[in-house]
Each structure stands twice: as structure tokens, then as C-alpha cells.
C-alpha positions as CSV (number, residue, x, y, z in Angstrom):
1,M,-39.9,150.6,170.1
2,T,-38.7,147.5,168.6
3,L,-41.8,146.6,166.0
4,P,-42.4,142.8,165.5
5,P,-41.2,141.0,162.2
6,V,-43.5,141.4,159.3
7,P,-44.9,138.7,157.6
8,L,-44.3,138.4,154.1
9,S,-48.1,137.7,153.1
10,G,-51.1,139.7,152.5
11,S,-53.2,141.4,149.8
12,R,-50.9,144.6,149.8
13,F,-48.1,142.6,148.2
14,Q,-50.6,142.2,145.1
15,T,-52.8,145.8,145.4
16,D,-50.7,148.3,146.7
17,P,-47.0,147.5,146.7
18,I,-45.5,150.8,146.0
19,A,-47.3,152.1,149.6
20,L,-46.6,149.3,151.3
21,Y,-42.6,149.1,150.6
22,R,-42.7,152.9,151.6
23,E,-44.3,152.3,154.9
24,L,-41.8,149.2,155.5
25,R,-39.1,151.3,154.7
26,R,-40.4,154.2,157.2
27,D,-41.3,151.5,160.0
28,H,-38.1,149.2,159.7
29,G,-35.7,150.7,157.6
30,P,-34.0,149.4,154.2
31,V,-33.3,145.8,156.3
32,V,-36.7,144.5,156.8
33,P,-37.1,141.6,159.5
34,I,-39.8,139.1,158.2
35,V,-41.5,135.7,158.8
36,L,-42.5,133.4,156.0
37,D,-45.4,130.8,156.3
38,G,-44.9,128.4,159.3
39,G,-42.9,131.6,161.2
40,V,-39.4,130.8,159.5
41,P,-37.2,133.7,160.1
42,A,-35.9,135.9,157.5
43,W,-34.6,139.8,156.0
44,L,-35.8,141.6,153.0
45,V,-33.6,143.9,151.7
46,I,-35.4,146.5,150.1
47,G,-33.0,149.9,150.6
48,Y,-31.0,150.1,147.0
49,R,-27.7,150.2,148.4
50,E,-28.0,147.4,151.0
51,L,-29.2,145.5,148.1
52,H,-26.1,146.6,145.8
53,R,-24.1,145.3,148.7
54,L,-25.7,142.1,149.2
55,T,-25.3,141.1,145.5
56,G,-21.7,142.3,145.2
57,D,-20.6,140.2,148.1
58,P,-20.7,136.7,147.4
59,A,-18.1,135.6,150.0
60,L,-20.5,137.3,152.7
61,F,-23.5,137.2,151.5
62,S,-23.5,133.6,149.9
63,R,-25.7,131.3,147.7
64,D,-25.0,128.6,149.5
65,S,-28.3,127.4,151.2
66,G,-26.3,125.1,153.7
67,L,-25.5,127.6,155.6
68,W,-29.1,128.4,156.5
69,N,-29.5,128.3,160.2
70,Q,-33.3,127.2,159.8
71,L,-32.8,124.2,157.5
72,A,-32.9,121.9,160.3
73,V,-36.2,122.7,161.6
74,L,-38.0,122.9,158.0
75,P,-41.1,120.8,157.4
76,T,-39.9,118.4,154.3
77,D,-43.6,119.4,152.5
78,W,-42.9,123.1,153.2
79,P,-44.4,124.9,150.3
80,L,-41.6,127.4,149.9
81,L,-38.9,125.1,149.5
82,P,-38.9,125.0,146.1
83,I,-39.1,128.9,146.0
84,I,-36.1,129.8,148.4
85,L,-33.7,126.4,147.5
86,R,-34.3,126.9,143.9
87,R,-33.3,123.5,143.4
88,I,-34.7,120.0,143.7
89,P,-35.0,119.3,147.8
90,L,-33.1,116.0,147.8
91,G,-29.2,115.5,148.8
92,E,-27.0,117.7,149.9
93,P,-27.4,121.4,148.8
94,P,-24.7,122.4,146.6
95,T,-21.7,124.3,147.4
96,A,-21.0,127.9,146.2
97,D,-18.5,127.0,143.7
98,R,-20.7,124.1,142.4
99,L,-23.7,127.1,141.9
100,R,-20.7,129.0,139.9
101,E,-20.3,126.0,138.1
102,R,-23.8,125.3,137.4
103,S,-24.2,128.8,136.0
104,R,-21.4,128.7,133.7
105,V,-22.7,125.5,132.3
106,S,-26.6,127.3,131.6
107,S,-24.5,130.3,130.4
108,R,-23.0,127.9,127.6
109,A,-26.1,126.5,126.5
110,L,-27.9,129.9,126.7
111,D,-25.0,131.1,124.5
112,G,-26.0,128.8,121.9
113,V,-29.2,130.4,121.0
114,D,-28.8,132.7,117.9
115,L,-30.9,135.9,118.8
116,V,-32.0,136.3,115.1
117,A,-33.7,132.6,114.8
118,L,-35.3,132.9,118.2
119,R,-37.2,136.4,117.3
120,V,-38.2,134.3,113.7
121,L,-39.5,131.5,116.1
122,T,-41.4,133.7,118.8
123,E,-42.7,135.8,115.4
124,R,-44.4,132.1,114.5
125,L,-45.3,130.8,117.6
126,A,-46.9,134.5,118.8
127,D,-49.0,134.2,115.2
128,E,-50.4,130.9,115.9
129,L,-51.6,132.1,119.5
130,I,-53.3,134.9,117.8
131,D,-54.6,132.9,114.9
132,A,-56.7,131.3,117.6
133,V,-58.4,134.0,118.8
134,C,-58.3,136.7,116.2
135,G,-61.5,135.9,115.2
136,R,-63.6,136.0,118.1
137,G,-63.0,140.0,118.7
138,R,-62.1,139.2,122.4
139,A,-59.2,137.6,123.9
140,D,-57.6,137.7,127.5
141,L,-53.6,138.6,126.8
142,V,-52.4,136.8,130.0
143,T,-54.2,133.3,129.8
144,D,-54.8,133.3,125.7
145,Y,-50.8,134.9,124.7
146,A,-48.8,136.0,127.6
147,V,-48.5,132.9,130.1
148,R,-48.8,130.6,126.7
149,L,-45.6,132.1,124.4
150,P,-42.7,132.6,126.6
151,L,-43.2,128.3,127.6
152,R,-44.0,127.3,124.1
153,V,-40.8,129.2,122.8
154,I,-38.9,127.9,126.0
155,V,-40.0,124.1,125.4
156,A,-38.6,124.4,121.9
157,L,-35.5,125.7,122.7
158,C,-34.7,123.0,125.7
159,G,-36.5,120.0,123.5
160,F,-39.7,119.3,125.6
161,P,-41.9,117.8,123.2
162,A,-45.1,120.6,122.5
163,E,-47.7,118.8,123.9
164,Q,-46.0,119.1,127.7
165,G,-46.4,122.8,127.3
166,P,-50.1,122.9,129.0
167,G,-49.3,121.1,132.3
168,L,-45.7,123.0,132.3
169,V,-47.3,126.1,132.3
170,S,-49.9,125.0,135.0
171,A,-47.3,123.4,137.1
172,L,-44.9,126.8,136.8
173,A,-47.9,128.9,138.1
174,D,-48.4,126.8,141.4
175,L,-44.7,126.5,141.9
176,M,-44.6,130.2,141.7
177,D,-47.5,131.2,143.7
178,G,-45.9,128.7,146.5
179,Q,-49.5,127.7,147.1
180,E,-50.3,124.1,148.4
181,R,-49.6,122.5,145.1
182,A,-46.3,123.7,144.5
183,N,-44.7,120.7,145.5
184,D,-46.4,118.1,143.5
185,S,-46.1,120.8,140.5
186,L,-42.4,120.5,141.1
187,T,-42.7,116.8,141.1
188,H,-44.3,117.3,137.8
189,L,-41.3,119.1,136.5
190,I,-38.7,116.9,137.8
191,D,-40.4,114.1,136.1
192,S,-40.7,115.9,132.4
193,T,-37.3,117.1,132.9
194,T,-35.3,113.9,133.8
195,E,-37.4,112.4,130.9
196,L,-36.3,115.0,128.9
197,L,-32.6,114.5,129.4
198,T,-32.8,110.8,128.6
199,A,-34.2,111.3,125.6
200,R,-31.6,113.9,124.8
201,R,-28.7,111.4,125.9
202,A,-30.0,108.5,123.7
203,R,-30.8,110.9,120.9
204,P,-29.1,114.4,120.8
205,A,-30.3,117.6,119.1
206,D,-29.7,121.2,118.3
207,D,-31.2,122.1,121.9
208,M,-30.2,123.6,124.8
209,V,-30.2,120.6,126.5
210,S,-28.4,118.5,124.2
211,R,-25.7,121.1,124.5
212,M,-25.6,120.5,128.4
213,I,-25.1,116.8,127.5
214,T,-22.4,117.5,125.6
215,Q,-20.5,119.8,127.8
216,D,-17.8,117.9,129.7
217,T,-19.5,118.9,133.4
218,G,-19.2,115.9,135.5
219,F,-22.5,116.5,136.7
220,S,-24.9,113.9,137.7
221,D,-28.5,114.0,135.9
222,Q,-29.9,115.4,139.3
223,E,-27.8,117.8,138.9
224,L,-28.5,118.4,135.0
225,V,-32.3,118.4,136.0
226,E,-31.9,121.7,138.4
227,V,-29.9,123.5,136.1
228,I,-32.6,123.1,133.3
229,L,-35.5,123.6,135.3
230,E,-34.0,126.7,136.6
231,I,-33.5,127.9,132.9
232,V,-37.2,127.4,132.5
233,V,-38.4,128.6,135.5
234,A,-36.8,131.9,135.4
235,G,-37.0,132.6,131.9
236,H,-41.2,131.4,131.4
237,Q,-42.8,133.1,134.6
238,S,-41.1,136.4,134.3
239,T,-41.2,136.9,130.7
240,A,-44.6,136.0,130.5
241,D,-45.5,138.8,133.1
242,W,-42.9,141.0,131.6
243,I,-45.1,141.3,128.3
244,G,-48.5,141.1,130.5
245,N,-47.4,144.1,132.5
246,S,-46.3,145.8,129.8
247,L,-49.5,145.2,127.6
248,R,-51.5,146.8,130.8
249,L,-49.2,150.0,130.6
250,M,-49.6,150.5,127.1
251,L,-53.3,150.2,127.1
252,T,-54.0,152.1,130.6
253,E,-51.8,154.8,129.9
254,E,-52.9,158.0,127.7
255,R,-49.0,158.6,126.7
256,F,-48.5,154.8,125.1
257,A,-51.7,155.1,122.8
258,A,-49.5,156.2,119.5
259,S,-47.6,152.6,119.9
260,L,-51.7,150.8,120.0
261,F,-51.8,152.4,116.5
262,G,-49.0,151.7,114.2
263,G,-45.6,153.2,116.6
264,R,-43.2,151.2,117.8
265,S,-41.1,153.5,119.3
266,S,-42.2,153.3,123.0
267,V,-42.5,149.3,123.0
268,T,-38.9,149.4,124.8
269,E,-39.8,152.4,126.7
270,A,-42.7,150.7,128.0
271,M,-40.7,147.8,129.0
272,N,-38.1,149.2,130.6
273,E,-40.7,151.6,132.6
274,V,-42.1,147.8,133.9
275,L,-38.7,146.6,134.9
276,W,-38.3,149.8,137.4
277,E,-42.0,150.5,138.0
278,D,-43.9,146.8,137.9
279,T,-41.4,144.7,137.7
280,P,-42.3,140.7,137.5
281,L,-39.4,139.9,139.8
282,Q,-40.7,141.5,142.8
283,N,-39.0,139.9,145.9
284,W,-36.7,136.6,145.1
285,P,-34.5,134.3,147.1
286,G,-31.9,134.3,148.8
287,R,-28.8,135.0,150.1
288,W,-27.2,133.4,153.6
289,A,-24.8,135.3,155.5
290,S,-21.6,133.3,155.9
291,R,-21.1,135.1,159.2
292,D,-22.6,137.6,161.5
293,T,-22.4,141.0,160.1
294,Q,-23.9,144.4,160.1
295,L,-26.7,145.7,157.1
296,G,-28.7,148.5,157.0
297,G,-28.1,149.0,160.6
298,R,-29.3,145.5,161.5
299,H,-27.3,142.7,163.1
300,I,-27.2,139.8,160.6
301,R,-26.2,136.5,162.1
302,A,-24.3,133.9,160.5
303,G,-26.9,131.3,158.5
304,D,-29.3,134.1,158.6
305,L,-31.7,134.3,155.2
306,L,-32.1,137.6,153.3
307,L,-34.4,138.1,150.3
308,L,-33.9,140.3,147.6
309,G,-36.7,143.1,147.8
310,V,-36.0,144.4,144.1
311,Q,-39.3,146.1,143.8
312,G,-38.5,147.9,147.0
313,A,-34.9,148.9,145.9
314,N,-36.4,150.3,142.8
315,H,-38.1,152.8,144.5
316,D,-36.1,153.6,146.8
317,P,-36.1,157.4,147.6
318,H,-32.3,157.8,148.0
319,V,-31.7,157.2,144.6
320,R,-35.0,158.4,142.7
321,T,-37.6,160.7,143.1
322,P,-40.8,159.1,144.4
323,G,-43.7,159.3,142.1
324,I,-41.6,160.3,138.7
325,A,-42.0,156.9,136.6
326,Q,-38.7,155.9,135.7
327,T,-38.4,155.5,132.1
328,G,-36.2,156.3,129.0
329,G,-32.2,154.2,129.0
330,N,-31.9,153.9,132.8
331,N,-31.5,150.3,133.2
332,A,-29.7,150.7,136.8
333,H,-32.8,148.8,137.9
334,F,-32.3,145.3,139.8
335,S,-34.7,143.7,138.1
336,F,-32.2,141.1,136.8
337,S,-30.5,140.9,140.0
338,H,-26.6,142.3,140.1
339,G,-23.5,140.9,140.9
340,E,-22.1,137.7,140.1
341,H,-25.2,135.4,140.0
342,R,-27.2,138.2,138.1
343,C,-29.3,136.9,135.1
344,P,-26.9,136.1,132.5
345,L,-26.4,138.4,129.5
346,R,-27.6,136.1,127.2
347,A,-30.7,135.1,129.1
348,Q,-31.6,138.8,129.4
349,E,-31.4,139.4,125.9
350,M,-33.6,136.6,125.4
351,A,-36.0,137.5,127.5
352,E,-36.2,141.0,125.5
353,V,-36.6,139.3,122.3
354,I,-39.3,137.3,123.2
355,A,-41.3,140.1,125.2
356,G,-40.5,142.6,123.0
357,T,-41.7,140.2,119.7
358,A,-44.3,139.2,121.4
359,I,-45.8,142.9,121.9
360,E,-44.9,144.1,118.3
361,V,-46.4,141.2,116.7
362,L,-49.8,141.7,118.7
363,L,-49.8,145.7,118.0
364,D,-49.2,144.6,114.3
365,R,-51.9,141.5,113.9
366,L,-54.5,143.4,116.4
367,P,-54.0,147.3,115.7
368,D,-57.6,148.4,117.7
369,I,-56.7,146.3,120.2
370,D,-58.4,147.8,123.5
371,L,-59.2,147.1,127.2
372,A,-62.5,145.3,127.5
373,V,-63.1,146.0,131.5
374,P,-62.2,148.8,133.7
375,A,-58.6,149.2,134.2
376,E,-58.8,149.2,138.2
377,S,-60.8,146.2,137.8
378,L,-57.6,144.3,137.1
379,A,-56.2,141.6,139.4
380,R,-52.6,140.4,140.2
381,R,-52.1,136.6,141.0
382,P,-51.8,135.9,144.7
383,S,-47.9,136.0,145.1
384,V,-45.2,138.1,147.1
385,W,-42.6,137.1,144.3
386,L,-43.4,137.7,141.1
387,R,-46.0,140.3,140.1
388,G,-48.5,139.5,137.0
389,L,-51.8,139.8,136.1
390,T,-54.5,137.0,136.6
391,A,-56.3,138.2,133.2
392,L,-56.3,141.0,130.7
393,P,-59.2,141.1,128.7
394,V,-59.2,143.3,124.8
395,A,-61.7,143.5,122.6
396,F,-60.7,144.5,118.8
397,T,-62.2,143.8,115.4
398,P,-62.1,140.1,114.2
399,T,-59.9,139.3,111.8
400,P,-59.2,136.1,109.6
401,P,-56.2,133.8,111.0
402,M,-52.9,134.3,108.6
403,R,-52.8,130.3,108.7
404,S,-55.3,127.9,107.9
405,P,-55.8,125.2,110.6
406,S,-53.8,122.1,109.7
């Protein structure tokens, strides 16, 4: 009996994703037929070998969204447009060659970031955020810390005015959750980025946006805005969730208790375990089939959309033992994707520096930190794309700030 497509929605993506992916694999195999909001058909690839093939063959499985056989029927206000297309929904979709060139532009801008200076910047901004809460004895490590720190770092690296940070945080959260405010949030991000681009053309500085402008790319302002936004979107929320999910693991698992009382060897281990077990990047668009083909026993038509089922693939029993946490130095997870369009190496290094520094500074400043609510009460954001906590309440001994308020 052929089972109907699975809606890519519902609370189990937040409450019980591992069991859900196990059931999907049992009922549908490694390539699951799904429907997105509005009844839009697609495929979710949750098999490790199948995802490896999908991301490793850019000719057959292209990032060129112009191939999509559903484009003509999508409403212009479809809330998933910003997520699926990962671009400003104006004009013609970029070709595969143009996407590769855009990746090179962003990589060159990222390569100009000094990792030692990045750690110093992250430490300073982390201390400022902790100074704001350390005297209270209580804090929410998500809203007070994890969702603020990465964007403050990225704002500084790109050259955005610091006062724009709170508005950018709210807009990014709405965009990534794919809610009804997604398109308005995208407009806010576009406007803010366009203003920054204009300002940097008039007065370049030592930042990533200025480095993009000085490259002889031949890109329009719209294309550069798309490149900048992709860096901001990819770098902020996933890093914030990496911080939050790692702290949740360390606060709820006894085997990480030593790290909370002066040890630091387990921070890297916890961060790597999260990328396998509780990765921020759960499901992600997308690839489009350039011709009819077969994948995981499924007939894929030319123009079909295939989503990267990262967490499902990370838990594929063909490559790991179910129920056994994947820790240590095994980095064969899909959390940074794979193949030609994987997350650039420098972006991975930057995310690791920001997340690792954030956790270490927090544990140094608040060494007796403890979860303030039952672990089972911690809730996830309503997103099937990125997995992160809505709150992480903690208690600790109040301490004075390191810096006096200016």
C-alpha cells in the first residue's frame, strides 16, 4: 500500500524528532514524500548514503531554483519563499554558475576574518552580555545570551550599526521559523542590508561588506544584498542554537558536570555531540533535480524539490548504532552539509570560535550555573528547519559586572 505524503509540520519535529525520523524511515524509506505549507510537494532525504549522493552531485541535484516545477503555481506571499529560495524573491533565479560565483565572493569576504581577533571580539561582547545579568542571580541563556551574541558578532564583522541588532534578531527569528511574519521580516533585513551597502560604498571600512564591494565581481547591489543576507542568516541562528543546545546538554547530562566546575575539555565534546544528536540544522533546502532520476528507490522527476534531512541522516542506522551518542572526534555528520555547496571552511571555523568562546566565557564568569526549571519542561521553537530552545532558565550566585556601565 502506498502511503500518502507526510506534512512537513507538527509538534513532533520539536518534541520527538529522532523517533519521528525513525518512523518516517520505516514507513517511507530514505527518501520521504512530503507536502509543504499550501500543499506544495517535495522530498525529504533522510538516508545518510542518499544525502551524500544528493549533495555530492551538483549537476544532477542542482541549487538552481529556476528548475523547480512548482514555481509557476506558488503564491507571491508564500511564507516559505525566503527559506526555500534563500534569496530575495525578485527577478530571475541565479544560475548554478552564478551561485558558485556568489559562494566564492562570500568565501573571500569570510577569509578576511582573523580568527584570533574574532575570539577577542566574541569574548568582549560575551562579557558585556553577562555583565547585564550577572548581578541578578538568574537569567535566560537563550534570550539573554545565545540569540544575542552571534548576531552582535556578525553585526560587527559586517559593519551594521550596533543599534540595529535587536531588530535584526527579531526579523531573523521570524524568518527562520517560517511564520506569517516571514515576508515582512525579510523586507526589514533587505532594507537594513541595502542601507549598509550604500553606506559602505560611500565610506569603506575594515569589514566583510567592504571587502565584497572591493572585489571585482560584477554583481548588482541586489546580488550583493543576497550574499550578505545569506551570511547573516546562516551564521546567526544556527550558531545561536549551537550555543543553546550545547549548554542544555551540559546542564542536563551528568557526564558533562566537570565542565561546569572548572574543566574545559568537555566543551568541544559537547559541541560535537550536539552536531550529531541535536543539530541546529534539522532540515534545509534545497536541491532541484535537473532531469528524471532515481534516489533511494524513488522516482524523482525533473524539477522536483529535495530537502536535506540533516538530522534524519545523522541518525541513519546504516551508519551508526541507534541509541548510542556520537561524540569524540567523528565529524562525518551533515550539520555543515557536504559537497560543493557545503558551509565554507572559514564559516565553520568562525561558528566554532563564536560558540566555543561563548560557552567558555559563560562558564568562567558563572561557575556555579544550574538549570532553574525541570529539564523536561524545556521547549523548542516551532520550526522544522532549525532546532533551538525557546528558553533556558538558569540560576547562579550573583556576581558584580566586570565593567562599570558607561
